[in-house]
N, C-alpha and C positions, 0 to 999 in steps of 0.2 A: 335534465336527466343526470343523475349522479353516476359517474363510472366507477369501476372497481378500484382504481387508484385512489380517488377522492374518498370513497367509503372506507378503505383501509386506513388512510391517514387520519380520518375522522375518529375512527375506532380506537386507533393507537393513542390519540390525544386524550379521549375519554378515559382510557385505561391508565394513563399516566396520572391524570387528575385523581382517579379513584385510589391508586396506590399512594399518592401523596397525601390524601385525606386520611387513609387508614394509618399511615405512619404517624401523622400528627395526633390522631386519637390515641395511638398506642403510647406516644410520648407524653400526652396529657393524662394518661391513665383513666380515660373516660370513654363512654360509648357514644359521644356526640350530643347527648342530651343533658350532660352535666352530671350524670350518675357515675359514681366511682365503681370501677370494674377491677375486681381482684382476680389475677390469673394464677391459679394454683397448679404447679407442675405435677404430673401424675407420678405416683410412687411405684417404681418398677422393682421387682424382686430379682436381685443378682444371685445367680446360683453359686454355691460354695464349692470349693475344691478340697475342703478340709477332709472330706470322706475318702479322698483319693491319695492318702498320705503315702502309701506303699509305692504308688506309681510315681509320685513327686520324688520321693527319696531315690528311686531307680534312675529318674531323668537327671537329677543333680549329680549322682555318682557317675553316670555315663558322660555328662558334660565335663566334669573334672578330669575323667580318664582321657577324654578326647583332647582337651587342652594340654595335658601333660605329654601326650604321645604324638601329636600331629606334626611337630617340627622334625622329629626323628623320621617319621614316615615320609615327609616331604623331601628330606635330604636323600633318602634312599631312591625316591622316584626321580628327583632331579639328577642325581648322580648317574643312574641308569640311562636316563634320556640323553644326557651328555655323552656317555660312553657309546651309545649307538650312533648318535649323529656325527661323532668324530672317528668312527670306524671306516673301514674300506667301503667302496661302493657295494661290493659283493655282500659284505657282512650286513650292511644297511638293508639290502634287498631281503636277505634271509630273515632279518629280525624286524621287518616292517610291521608285522602284526603285534608284536611285543611293544614296539614303540607307540603304536596307536592306543594300545590298552593303557600304557603308562600315562599318556597325555590325557586320556579319558578320565583316569582316576584323579589327576590334578585338578581338571576342570570341574569334576563332580563336587570337589570340596570348596574351591574358591567361588563357585557359582551356586552354592547351596541355598535353598529357600529359607533355611534358618539363618537369618541375617547376623546374629551374634557369632555363630559358628563359622559362617563365611568370612567374617572380619578376621577371626583368629586364624583361619586357614590361609587367608591372603598374606598375613604377616609371617606365617610359618613358611609359606612358599617363597616369600621375598628373602627371608633369612636364609633358607636353603640355597636360593639362587646365588647370593653374594658369598656364602661360605664355600661353595664348590667352584667359584670362579677361578680360572687360572690367572696368573698375572700377565695378561695379554690385553693390549688395548682394544683390539677388535672384539674380543669376548666380553669385555667390561661394557663397551658401548652397546653391544647387541642385548646384553642383560638389561640395560637402561631403556633402550628404545624398543626392544622387542626383536625377535629373531628374523623379521622380514616376511615376505609374502607367503612363504611356505611353512611358516611356524604357526601352530595352533595356539601356542601359549603366549600370554601377554608379558610385556616388559615391565619394569618397575614404574615407568611413567603411566602406562595403561592401567596398572593396578591402583594408581593413586597413592603409592608408597613415596614416590618422588614427584615433585613439581618444580619446573624451572623457576628460578628467582634471581635476585641480584644480591650483591654482597651486604646490603643494608637490611635484608630481611630478618625478621625476628624468628626465634626458634632455632632448631638444629639445622644447620646447612653444611653442605660439603662441596668442594670444588673437584671436579673430575675432568682432566684434559681440557682445561680452559673454560668449562661450563659450570655454573653454580646451581645446585639443586637444594630445595628444602626437603627435609625427611619428615613425613607425616606419620604420626602415631605417638604412643606414650613415650615419655622422655628416655627411659632406659633402652627401649627398642630402637628409637630413633638415633640415639648416641651410638649404639652398637653397629647399626647399618652404616652410618656415616664413617665410623672408625674403619670398618672393613673396606669400604670403597675407597677411602683416601689411601689406605695402606696398599690396596691392589694397584692403584694408579701410580704410586711411588715405586712399588716393586717391579712394575713392568719396565721402568726406566733403568734398572740395574742391568749391568752387562758383564760383571765378574762376580765370582764368589768370594767369600771371606778368605778361604784358603788361597785362592789365586792372588788376592791383595797381599797377604803375608809373604807370598813367594816373589813379591815385587812387581806384579803385573799392574798396569795403570788401568783405571776405569772407575765405574760406579758400583757400590755395593748398597744393598738394602739391609737395614738393621732394625729389627723389632725389639724395643726396649720395654720390659715389664715395669709396672710400678713396684716399688720395694720400700722397706722400712729399715732404716739403720739406727738401731737403738730406739729412741723416741721420735726420731726425724723421719718424716715422710719423704720419699724420693720419687718425684713424678717421672713417668715414663711416656712412651709414645712410639712413633716410627720415624726413621729418618733415612735420607739417601745421602751416603758419604761418598766423597770423591778422593781418589789417591793417585798420585803420579808416580808411585813406587818409592817415594821418599817421605812426603808429608800427606796428611789426611785433613780434609776439611769438610763442613756440612754443605750440601747443595740444596737440600729442602727437608722439611719436617712437618709432622702433624702430631696431635695428641696433647696430653696434659703438660708436657714440657715445652710447648710450642713458643711460649713467651721467652724463656731463658735461651732457648736454641735460636731464636730470632736476634736476641742480643749477641749471641756468639757469632752468628753470620754477619751481622751489622758491623762487628768489630774485625771482620775478616780473620777470625781466630783459626789456627791450625795447630796440629801436634805432629811430631815425628812418628812415622810408622813404627819404628823400633821401640818407642815408648809404650806402645799398646801391648808389647810382649811382657811388660813389667807390671806388677800389681800396684806399685806406687808410681805417681806421675813423675816423670823426669823431663825437665825442660830443655836441658842442653845448653842453655844460656840464661843470663840474668833477665828477668821480666819485671815490669811494674806490678804492683799488688793487684790491680784490676786485671791485667792481662794474664797473671798467674791464676787468678780465681776462674776466669773463663776457660783457660786451658785444662785446669784440673777438673772442672765440671765436664767438659767434652771428653776427657780421658775416661772419667768415671762412667759416663753415659755409654760410650762405645764399648768399654770393657763389660758392662752389665749386659749389653745386647749380644755381644759375641759369645759370653758365658752361656746365655740362654740358647743360642744355636748349638753350641757344643754339648 
């Protein structure tokens, strides 16, 4: 007597053989009797949207308007969320409903069923997040990793805007407090996010202002140096952390377009006298080699440009 298990296994073997035979016939292009079989695909009518021109034009216009305005909208939302979260306990309790509504609005955009618009919204939220960040280590790390258990909004890692990587990774990368991240997205967007994050991490290390430095106080200052053009010559910019002991100024760290030349300045242990920064033309105070003079003059020019930007 054949039991259920044996019957099932026998049926399964027959089924496999039948499938194998059918596949071979399909491969041979025959019906098994040697006759040629021509398989003609059915012709399906695809409906046209040409008659909905007005609706299409409205959708295109609405999409363009959305893309143009979503970043500004996100900056407003993120700024107000940050304002409430950093307020007193009493104010946070009073504005709890407003906070929930603001977070709901952010989530509605970044989780939209319209995938293309959701992608735009996520980038807008990421940009708003980094633009409104204070120069504070804890705030920067929270923006990257997320705000913790009580936060309903994702961090840059959860969004997929950042992914942890190593120094040899291709694409746009940024080092923040010892960790390196790859910035995902179009080149221009990725470069801007990387620049802002790098600047924030540098700025958080500054402990005196430019005014305090000129008053002779020792410490570190953050200087944001814009790109510039001197006649036909392009002058690269970036951001740097300068250190002063009240008498001389040297570079402690730098990011941006001028990173290569600033790295050369740092490797040569180049410094300039603080009082020389008060003058438009570089003053060495002592005789220098041609190469040392060149590096000092570049450092003087870079610092002067950044200080002028602040003023």
